[in-house]
C-alpha positions as CSV (number, residue, x, y, z in Angstrom):
1,M,-50.9,-13.8,-6.5
2,T,-51.2,-17.3,-8.1
3,I,-48.2,-19.5,-7.5
4,D,-47.2,-21.7,-10.3
5,T,-46.4,-25.2,-8.9
6,T,-46.5,-27.1,-12.2
7,V,-43.5,-29.4,-12.8
8,A,-43.1,-31.5,-15.9
9,Q,-43.3,-35.3,-15.7
10,P,-39.8,-36.8,-15.7
11,V,-38.8,-38.6,-18.9
12,N,-35.7,-40.6,-19.9
13,Y,-33.3,-39.7,-22.7
14,I,-31.8,-43.0,-23.9
15,A,-30.0,-43.7,-27.2
16,D,-30.6,-40.2,-28.5
17,E,-34.4,-40.4,-27.9
18,W,-36.8,-39.0,-25.3
19,A,-39.0,-41.8,-23.9
20,D,-41.4,-42.2,-21.0
21,A,-40.0,-43.6,-17.8
22,D,-42.0,-46.2,-15.9
23,T,-44.6,-44.8,-13.5
24,I,-44.5,-46.3,-10.0
25,P,-48.1,-47.0,-9.0
26,G,-49.4,-45.0,-6.1
27,E,-46.2,-43.1,-5.5
28,W,-45.8,-39.3,-6.0
29,N,-43.2,-36.6,-5.9
30,I,-44.8,-34.0,-3.6
31,D,-44.5,-30.2,-3.2
32,P,-42.7,-30.0,0.2
33,N,-44.5,-26.7,0.9
34,T,-48.0,-28.3,0.9
35,R,-47.5,-32.1,0.5
36,E,-49.6,-31.9,-2.6
37,P,-48.6,-34.1,-5.6
38,L,-46.2,-32.6,-8.2
39,H,-46.0,-35.6,-10.5
40,P,-46.0,-39.4,-10.3
41,A,-42.8,-41.0,-9.2
42,V,-40.9,-42.8,-12.0
43,A,-38.2,-45.4,-12.5
44,T,-36.3,-47.0,-15.3
45,G,-36.7,-50.7,-16.2
46,A,-33.8,-53.1,-16.7
47,R,-34.3,-53.2,-20.5
48,D,-33.9,-49.4,-20.8
49,I,-30.9,-49.4,-18.5
50,E,-29.3,-52.0,-20.7
51,R,-30.0,-49.9,-23.8
52,A,-28.3,-46.9,-22.1
53,L,-25.3,-48.9,-21.1
54,R,-24.8,-50.4,-24.6
55,H,-25.2,-46.9,-26.2
56,A,-22.6,-45.4,-23.8
57,E,-20.2,-48.2,-24.5
58,R,-20.5,-47.7,-28.3
59,A,-20.0,-43.9,-27.9
60,Y,-16.7,-44.1,-26.1
61,D,-13.7,-43.0,-28.1
62,P,-10.5,-42.5,-26.1
63,I,-8.3,-41.2,-28.9
64,C,-10.4,-38.6,-30.7
65,W,-9.3,-35.6,-28.6
66,D,-7.2,-33.6,-31.0
67,D,-7.5,-29.8,-31.1
68,D,-10.4,-29.8,-33.6
69,A,-12.4,-32.3,-31.6
70,R,-11.8,-30.4,-28.4
71,A,-12.8,-27.1,-30.1
72,E,-16.0,-28.7,-31.4
73,R,-17.0,-30.1,-28.0
74,A,-16.2,-26.7,-26.4
75,A,-18.5,-25.0,-28.9
76,A,-21.3,-27.4,-28.0
77,L,-20.9,-26.7,-24.3
78,E,-21.0,-22.9,-25.0
79,R,-24.3,-23.4,-26.9
80,A,-25.6,-25.3,-23.9
81,A,-24.6,-22.5,-21.6
82,Q,-26.5,-20.0,-23.7
83,L,-29.6,-22.2,-23.7
84,I,-29.4,-22.5,-19.9
85,E,-29.1,-18.8,-19.6
86,G,-32.5,-18.5,-21.2
87,R,-34.1,-20.8,-18.7
88,V,-32.6,-19.5,-15.4
89,E,-35.9,-18.5,-13.9
90,E,-37.6,-21.8,-14.8
91,I,-34.7,-23.7,-13.3
92,A,-34.8,-21.6,-10.1
93,R,-38.5,-22.2,-9.7
94,V,-38.3,-25.9,-10.2
95,D,-35.3,-26.1,-7.9
96,A,-37.3,-24.2,-5.2
97,L,-40.3,-26.5,-5.6
98,T,-38.5,-29.8,-5.5
99,S,-35.7,-29.0,-2.9
100,G,-37.6,-26.6,-0.7
101,T,-34.8,-24.0,-0.9
102,P,-36.1,-20.4,-1.1
103,I,-36.2,-19.1,-4.7
104,T,-34.1,-16.1,-3.7
105,F,-31.2,-18.6,-3.3
106,T,-32.1,-20.9,-6.2
107,R,-31.9,-18.0,-8.6
108,V,-28.3,-17.4,-7.5
109,V,-27.5,-21.1,-8.1
110,A,-29.3,-21.2,-11.5
111,A,-27.4,-18.1,-12.6
112,A,-24.1,-19.9,-11.8
113,L,-24.8,-22.8,-14.1
114,A,-23.8,-21.2,-17.4
115,P,-20.4,-19.8,-15.9
116,R,-19.7,-23.3,-14.6
117,I,-20.3,-24.9,-18.0
118,R,-18.2,-22.2,-19.7
119,S,-15.3,-22.9,-17.2
120,A,-15.3,-26.5,-18.3
121,A,-15.4,-25.5,-22.0
122,A,-12.4,-23.2,-21.4
123,D,-10.4,-26.0,-19.7
124,L,-11.3,-28.3,-22.6
125,V,-9.6,-25.9,-25.0
126,A,-6.7,-24.7,-22.8
127,I,-5.5,-27.9,-21.1
128,P,-3.5,-30.1,-23.6
129,R,-4.5,-33.7,-23.8
130,V,-1.0,-34.7,-25.0
131,R,2.3,-33.2,-23.8
132,A,6.0,-34.2,-24.4
133,L,7.9,-35.3,-21.3
134,A,11.6,-34.6,-20.8
135,A,13.3,-37.8,-21.8
136,G,16.8,-37.0,-23.2
137,G,15.6,-36.3,-26.7
138,R,13.4,-39.4,-27.0
139,D,9.8,-39.1,-28.0
140,V,7.8,-39.7,-24.7
141,R,4.3,-38.4,-24.4
142,L,1.8,-38.1,-21.6
143,Y,-1.8,-38.5,-22.7
144,K,-4.8,-37.4,-20.7
145,V,-7.4,-40.1,-21.7
146,P,-11.1,-40.2,-20.6
147,W,-11.7,-43.1,-18.4
148,G,-14.8,-44.3,-20.3
149,P,-18.5,-44.4,-19.7
150,A,-19.4,-42.5,-16.6
151,A,-22.4,-43.0,-14.2
152,I,-23.2,-39.7,-12.5
153,L,-25.6,-39.9,-9.6
154,T,-26.7,-36.6,-8.0
155,P,-28.6,-35.6,-4.9
156,W,-31.8,-33.8,-4.2
157,N,-30.2,-30.8,-2.4
158,G,-28.4,-29.5,-5.5
159,P,-30.9,-30.6,-8.1
160,S,-29.6,-28.4,-11.0
161,F,-26.1,-27.3,-10.1
162,I,-24.6,-30.6,-9.2
163,P,-25.9,-32.4,-12.3
164,A,-24.7,-29.6,-14.5
165,A,-21.3,-29.4,-12.9
166,K,-20.6,-33.1,-12.8
167,T,-22.0,-33.7,-16.3
168,V,-20.1,-30.9,-18.0
169,S,-16.8,-32.1,-16.4
170,A,-17.3,-35.6,-17.7
171,L,-18.5,-34.3,-21.1
172,A,-15.4,-32.1,-21.4
173,A,-13.2,-35.0,-20.5
174,G,-14.8,-37.1,-23.2
175,C,-16.6,-39.6,-21.1
176,P,-20.1,-40.7,-22.3
177,V,-22.4,-39.8,-19.4
178,I,-25.4,-41.6,-18.0
179,L,-26.9,-39.2,-15.5
180,K,-29.3,-40.4,-12.8
181,P,-30.6,-37.5,-10.7
182,S,-32.2,-38.0,-7.3
183,E,-35.7,-39.6,-7.4
184,H,-36.8,-36.9,-4.9
185,A,-35.9,-33.9,-7.2
186,P,-35.4,-35.0,-10.8
187,S,-37.0,-32.2,-12.7
188,S,-34.4,-29.5,-13.0
189,A,-31.7,-32.0,-14.0
190,Q,-33.9,-32.8,-16.9
191,I,-34.0,-29.2,-17.9
192,V,-30.2,-29.2,-17.9
193,V,-30.1,-32.3,-20.0
194,E,-32.6,-30.7,-22.5
195,C,-30.2,-27.8,-22.9
196,F,-27.2,-30.1,-23.5
197,V,-29.1,-32.2,-26.0
198,K,-30.4,-29.2,-27.9
199,A,-26.8,-27.8,-28.0
200,G,-25.9,-30.6,-30.4
201,L,-23.8,-33.1,-28.5
202,P,-22.8,-36.2,-30.5
203,S,-24.7,-39.4,-30.3
204,G,-24.2,-41.2,-26.9
205,A,-22.4,-38.3,-25.2
206,L,-25.2,-37.9,-22.7
207,Q,-28.2,-40.0,-21.5
208,L,-30.7,-39.5,-18.7
209,V,-32.4,-42.2,-16.6
210,H,-34.7,-41.7,-13.6
211,G,-35.3,-43.8,-10.6
212,G,-34.1,-44.7,-7.1
213,G,-31.3,-46.7,-5.6
214,D,-32.0,-49.8,-7.6
215,V,-31.4,-47.9,-10.9
216,G,-28.2,-46.4,-9.4
217,A,-27.0,-49.9,-8.4
218,A,-27.7,-51.3,-11.8
219,L,-25.5,-48.6,-13.4
220,T,-22.7,-48.6,-10.9
221,G,-22.4,-52.3,-10.7
222,D,-22.1,-52.8,-14.5
223,E,-18.6,-53.5,-15.9
224,R,-19.2,-51.1,-18.8
225,I,-19.2,-48.2,-16.4
226,K,-15.6,-47.1,-15.8
227,I,-16.1,-44.2,-13.5
228,V,-18.7,-43.3,-11.0
229,S,-19.4,-39.8,-9.6
230,F,-21.8,-39.8,-6.7
231,T,-22.9,-37.1,-4.2
232,G,-25.0,-38.4,-1.4
233,G,-25.2,-40.3,1.8
234,P,-22.5,-42.6,3.3
235,N,-24.6,-45.8,3.2
236,A,-25.1,-45.5,-0.6
237,G,-21.5,-44.5,-1.0
238,R,-20.3,-47.6,0.7
239,A,-22.5,-49.8,-1.5
240,I,-21.1,-48.1,-4.6
241,A,-17.6,-48.6,-3.4
242,R,-18.2,-52.3,-2.7
243,A,-19.7,-52.7,-6.2
244,A,-16.8,-50.8,-7.8
245,A,-14.2,-52.9,-6.1
246,E,-15.2,-55.9,-8.4
247,D,-13.7,-54.2,-11.5
248,F,-11.7,-51.4,-9.8
249,K,-13.8,-48.5,-11.2
250,V,-12.6,-45.0,-10.7
251,L,-14.6,-43.3,-8.0
252,Q,-15.5,-39.8,-7.0
253,L,-17.6,-40.0,-3.8
254,E,-18.7,-36.9,-2.0
255,L,-20.5,-38.2,1.2
256,G,-20.4,-35.4,3.7
257,G,-20.5,-35.7,7.5
258,N,-21.2,-33.8,10.7
259,N,-18.9,-30.8,10.0
260,P,-17.4,-29.2,13.1
261,A,-17.3,-25.4,13.7
262,L,-14.7,-24.4,16.3
263,V,-15.4,-21.1,18.1
264,L,-12.1,-20.2,19.8
265,E,-11.7,-18.2,23.0
266,D,-10.9,-15.0,21.2
267,A,-13.7,-15.3,18.6
268,D,-16.0,-12.4,18.0
269,V,-19.3,-13.8,19.0
270,E,-21.3,-11.8,16.5
271,V,-19.1,-12.9,13.6
272,A,-19.4,-16.5,14.8
273,A,-23.1,-16.3,15.1
274,D,-23.5,-14.8,11.7
275,G,-21.4,-17.5,10.1
276,I,-23.1,-20.4,11.9
277,F,-26.5,-18.9,11.2
278,E,-25.7,-18.5,7.5
279,G,-24.4,-22.1,7.4
280,M,-27.5,-23.6,9.0
281,T,-30.0,-21.7,6.9
282,K,-28.3,-21.6,3.5
283,I,-30.0,-24.3,1.2
284,N,-32.2,-24.9,4.3
285,G,-29.1,-26.2,6.0
286,Q,-29.3,-29.1,3.5
287,W,-25.7,-28.9,2.2
288,C,-23.0,-31.5,2.8
289,E,-20.5,-28.8,3.7
290,G,-22.7,-27.0,6.2
291,P,-21.8,-26.7,9.9
292,G,-23.3,-29.3,12.2
293,K,-21.3,-29.7,15.5
294,V,-20.4,-26.3,17.1
295,L,-17.5,-26.6,19.6
296,A,-17.3,-23.3,21.5
297,H,-15.0,-22.3,24.2
298,Q,-16.8,-22.6,27.5
299,S,-16.7,-18.9,28.2
300,L,-18.6,-18.2,24.9
301,V,-21.2,-20.9,24.9
302,Q,-24.0,-18.8,26.5
303,P,-23.3,-15.6,24.6
304,L,-23.1,-17.6,21.3
305,L,-26.4,-19.4,22.1
306,D,-28.1,-16.1,22.9
307,A,-26.8,-14.6,19.6
308,L,-27.9,-17.6,17.6
309,L,-31.4,-17.7,19.1
310,E,-31.8,-14.0,18.5
311,R,-31.1,-14.5,14.8
312,L,-33.2,-17.6,14.5
313,A,-36.2,-16.0,16.2
314,D,-36.3,-13.4,13.4
315,T,-36.0,-16.0,10.6
316,V,-38.9,-16.0,8.1
317,V,-39.8,-19.6,7.5
318,G,-42.2,-19.9,4.5
319,H,-43.1,-21.2,1.1
320,S,-40.1,-21.7,-1.1
321,L,-41.5,-19.5,-3.8
322,D,-42.2,-16.7,-1.4
323,E,-39.6,-13.9,-2.0
324,S,-39.5,-13.1,1.7
325,A,-38.7,-16.6,2.9
326,V,-35.2,-17.1,4.4
327,L,-35.9,-20.8,5.1
328,G,-38.2,-23.1,3.2
329,P,-39.4,-26.6,3.8
330,I,-37.3,-29.8,4.1
331,S,-37.1,-31.4,0.6
332,N,-38.8,-34.7,1.1
333,V,-40.6,-36.8,3.7
334,P,-37.8,-39.4,4.3
335,H,-35.3,-36.6,5.2
336,F,-37.9,-34.7,7.2
337,D,-38.5,-37.8,9.3
338,T,-34.7,-38.4,9.6
339,L,-34.2,-34.8,11.0
340,Q,-37.0,-35.3,13.5
341,R,-35.3,-38.5,14.7
342,R,-31.9,-36.8,14.9
343,I,-33.4,-33.9,17.0
344,A,-35.1,-36.5,19.3
345,G,-31.8,-38.4,19.6
346,L,-30.0,-35.2,20.7
347,R,-32.7,-34.6,23.3
348,A,-32.3,-38.1,24.5
349,L,-28.6,-37.4,24.9
350,G,-29.4,-34.6,27.3
351,A,-29.6,-31.6,24.9
352,T,-32.0,-28.7,25.3
353,I,-33.8,-28.1,22.0
354,H,-34.2,-24.5,21.0
355,Q,-36.6,-23.7,18.1
356,P,-37.6,-20.0,18.4
357,A,-38.7,-19.3,14.8
358,P,-42.5,-19.5,14.1
359,L,-43.7,-21.8,11.3
360,P,-46.1,-20.9,8.5
361,S,-49.7,-22.0,8.5
362,L,-49.0,-24.5,5.6
363,D,-49.2,-28.3,5.8
364,G,-45.7,-28.6,4.5
365,L,-42.4,-30.2,5.7
366,F,-41.4,-27.2,7.7
367,L,-38.9,-27.3,10.6
368,S,-38.0,-24.5,12.8
369,P,-34.2,-23.9,12.7
370,T,-32.9,-25.7,15.7
371,V,-30.0,-25.4,18.2
372,A,-29.5,-28.4,20.4
373,S,-27.3,-27.4,23.4
374,G,-25.8,-29.4,26.2
375,A,-25.3,-32.9,24.9
376,P,-21.8,-34.4,25.2
377,A,-19.8,-33.7,22.1
378,A,-18.3,-37.2,22.0
379,V,-21.7,-38.8,21.3
380,A,-23.3,-36.1,19.1
381,T,-21.8,-37.6,15.9
382,A,-24.7,-38.1,13.4
383,E,-24.7,-35.8,10.3
384,L,-27.6,-33.4,10.7
385,F,-27.9,-32.0,7.2
386,G,-30.6,-29.5,7.8
387,P,-31.3,-26.2,9.7
388,V,-30.0,-27.9,12.9
389,V,-26.7,-27.5,14.9
390,S,-25.6,-29.0,18.2
391,L,-23.7,-26.7,20.5
392,H,-21.0,-28.0,22.9
393,A,-18.6,-26.5,25.4
394,V,-14.8,-27.1,25.1
395,E,-12.1,-26.1,27.5
396,S,-9.3,-25.2,25.0
397,D,-8.1,-25.3,21.4
398,E,-6.7,-28.7,22.0
399,H,-10.0,-30.0,23.4
400,A,-11.8,-28.6,20.4
401,I,-9.4,-30.2,17.9
402,R,-9.6,-33.6,19.7
403,A,-13.4,-33.4,19.7
404,A,-13.5,-32.4,16.0
405,N,-11.1,-35.1,14.9
406,A,-12.5,-37.9,17.1
407,N,-15.3,-38.4,14.5
408,P,-14.2,-36.3,11.6
409,S,-16.4,-35.2,8.8
410,G,-13.5,-35.2,6.4
411,L,-15.2,-32.7,4.1
412,D,-15.5,-29.2,5.7
413,A,-14.7,-27.6,9.0
414,Y,-15.0,-24.0,10.3
415,V,-12.9,-22.0,12.7
416,F,-13.9,-18.7,14.2
417,G,-11.3,-16.5,15.9
418,S,-9.9,-13.0,16.0
419,D,-6.2,-14.0,15.7
420,L,-6.2,-15.2,12.1
421,D,-2.8,-16.9,12.3
422,R,-3.9,-18.9,15.3
423,A,-7.3,-19.7,13.6
424,I,-5.6,-20.9,10.4
425,E,-3.1,-23.0,12.4
426,V,-6.0,-24.6,14.3
427,G,-7.7,-25.2,11.0
428,A,-4.7,-26.9,9.5
429,R,-4.9,-29.6,12.2
430,L,-8.5,-30.6,11.4
431,V,-9.3,-33.7,9.4
432,A,-11.2,-32.0,6.6
433,G,-10.6,-31.2,2.9
434,E,-11.5,-27.5,3.4
435,V,-11.5,-25.3,6.5
436,R,-13.1,-21.9,6.4
437,V,-12.1,-19.2,8.9
438,N,-14.7,-16.7,10.0
439,G,-17.4,-17.5,7.4
440,A,-19.6,-20.1,5.8
441,K,-19.7,-19.3,2.1
442,L,-20.1,-21.9,-0.7
443,A,-17.7,-20.5,-3.3
444,D,-14.2,-21.8,-3.5
445,L,-11.8,-20.1,-1.1
446,G,-9.2,-19.4,-3.8
447,D,-8.7,-19.7,-7.6
448,D,-6.8,-22.9,-7.3
449,S,-8.8,-24.3,-4.4
450,A,-9.0,-28.1,-5.0
451,Q,-10.9,-29.7,-2.2
452,G,-10.1,-33.3,-1.3
453,F,-12.4,-35.7,0.5
454,W,-10.8,-37.1,3.6
455,G,-11.8,-40.2,5.5
456,P,-15.6,-40.7,5.7
457,A,-16.3,-37.8,3.4
458,G,-15.5,-40.0,0.4
459,I,-13.0,-40.5,-2.3
460,G,-11.5,-38.0,-4.7
461,G,-12.3,-34.3,-4.6
462,H,-13.5,-31.5,-6.7
463,G,-12.3,-28.1,-7.9
464,P,-10.6,-26.5,-10.9
465,A,-9.9,-28.6,-14.0
466,E,-12.1,-31.4,-12.6
467,S,-12.6,-32.7,-16.2
468,V,-9.0,-33.8,-16.4
469,R,-8.3,-34.3,-12.7
470,V,-11.2,-36.7,-12.1
471,F,-12.6,-37.9,-15.4
472,C,-9.3,-38.5,-17.3
473,G,-6.4,-40.9,-16.5
474,D,-2.7,-40.7,-17.4
475,R,-1.2,-42.8,-20.2
476,V,2.5,-42.5,-20.9
477,V,3.6,-43.6,-24.4
478,G,7.2,-43.3,-25.6
479,V,10.4,-44.7,-27.0
480,D,12.5,-46.8,-24.6
481,S,16.2,-46.6,-24.3
482,P,19.0,-49.1,-23.5
483,D,20.8,-46.3,-21.6
484,L,18.2,-46.2,-18.8
485,P,19.8,-47.5,-15.6
486,I,17.4,-50.4,-15.0
C-alpha cells in the first residue's frame, strides 16, 4: 500500500489574504518516520509581522458584544466546526506525519476539534457579557470585555487541537487573534485556520503567521498585543513573561514539567503499570501532562518494573501512518536529541536503562520506550516529555510527597492506590493543578474541572468557559452613591 506523505507548503494569512511565507534556505521540515523532507522551512519577515499587528489592532472592538453580535460570531464558529468535520481524516494524517503520533490516536484528536469549537460557541451565546450587580437599586453593571489582540503560540505535540482550542476561545471572547504554530509542525494548524476563514469570520478576527522563536518574540514583545497564550517549554515561557512585564500583558502560559506518579504501598501493580504505560506511550509520551518521575513504595518497585517491561516489550513501534503502531517516532530532531541526552543523563546518575521494545527498520526518529530505574529521585528533575519514565523507590507516603514536591511540576500528578480516600488525600497535598488517581487519561476529570498552572507549570489555567475566564477581563461600570461608607 502506498503511503501518502504529502504535506502542503505553509503559507501566511495576513490582513485577510493568503500569502507566501519566507522560505529559509537549506532548511526543511522532515517526516520523522524517514527523515525525508516534507516541505521547506518557512518564517515571517518583519514587514509582514507589522502588517498583522496593525490589522489586529484595527479589528479590536471591545464594546460590540451585544446578543446579536454574539449570535453572529457563534454561527460562524458553528460553520467552522462543520468544515473541520469534513477534513478530519486529512487533519489526522497531517498530525501523524508532523508530530509522529500514530494515526489511530490523531484520528481521535481530530474528531474532537469540532465539539471543542461548538463548546466555545455555546459559551459565547450562554454566558452574558453584561450583568447587573446588587447595589441597593443603583445601576451597576459588570462587563466581560475582551482584553484585545491576542498572540497564540502553539506547540508541535498538539498541532491541530491546541491551535483550534486556544484560537476558538479567543475568537469567542472577541480578541483578534494572531496564531503562530510551532515551526516543527505548522501544517494542521493551517488547515484549522482555513476552516475558520472559510466560515466567514469578520476582517481581522484571525491571522496566521509562521516561523520560529524570533517570530514569536516579535509578536509577544509588541505593545499592541494585550494577551499571550503560549504552550511550550519553560525557557521560552520565561522569555515571554519577561517581555510581557514591560506593559503587563495578560498571560496564559502552560509550560509543563516532570510530572510525578506516586505508587502507594497498597496500589494494585497491574493498575499502576497500565496507567503509567498509557501515560508514557500516549502521544508518544510527548504531552505536558504525562507522567515522568515514578515514585513507588520500595516493596513495589521490582514488581512494577517487571510489569512495565512486560508491556513495553510488546509495544509496536512503527510508522505513524501504520494502523498497528502503538508508538511512532519522536516529532523532530532537536527533541529527539534532547531525549537521548536526558536518558544519558539518567544513566550517568546511576540509573539502569531498560528499552525492551524492538525498533522498526526505518531511518526515522524512533526511540524504544524507556524505563530508567535506580537513580536518586532528588536529582532526577528534568522534564522527559517522551516515552520515558524514571523509577524511584520511596519508603512511605510522606517520603513520596516530599520527593514529588521538592521539584514540583505544578501541572499534573498521578496517584495509584487501592484505598481511594487515602489516594485522594495524598493527591490533595501535591503541588499540581490536576491530580489523577488510578489512571492517565487526557479528558477533563469532571464537567467543571478548571485546571490551574502552579509554580513552574506556568500562569493561568484552562478548562470550561476559557473564552471569558482567560480572554476577557472584568469592567465594573455604575452609579456611585453618597451613602456608601467610605
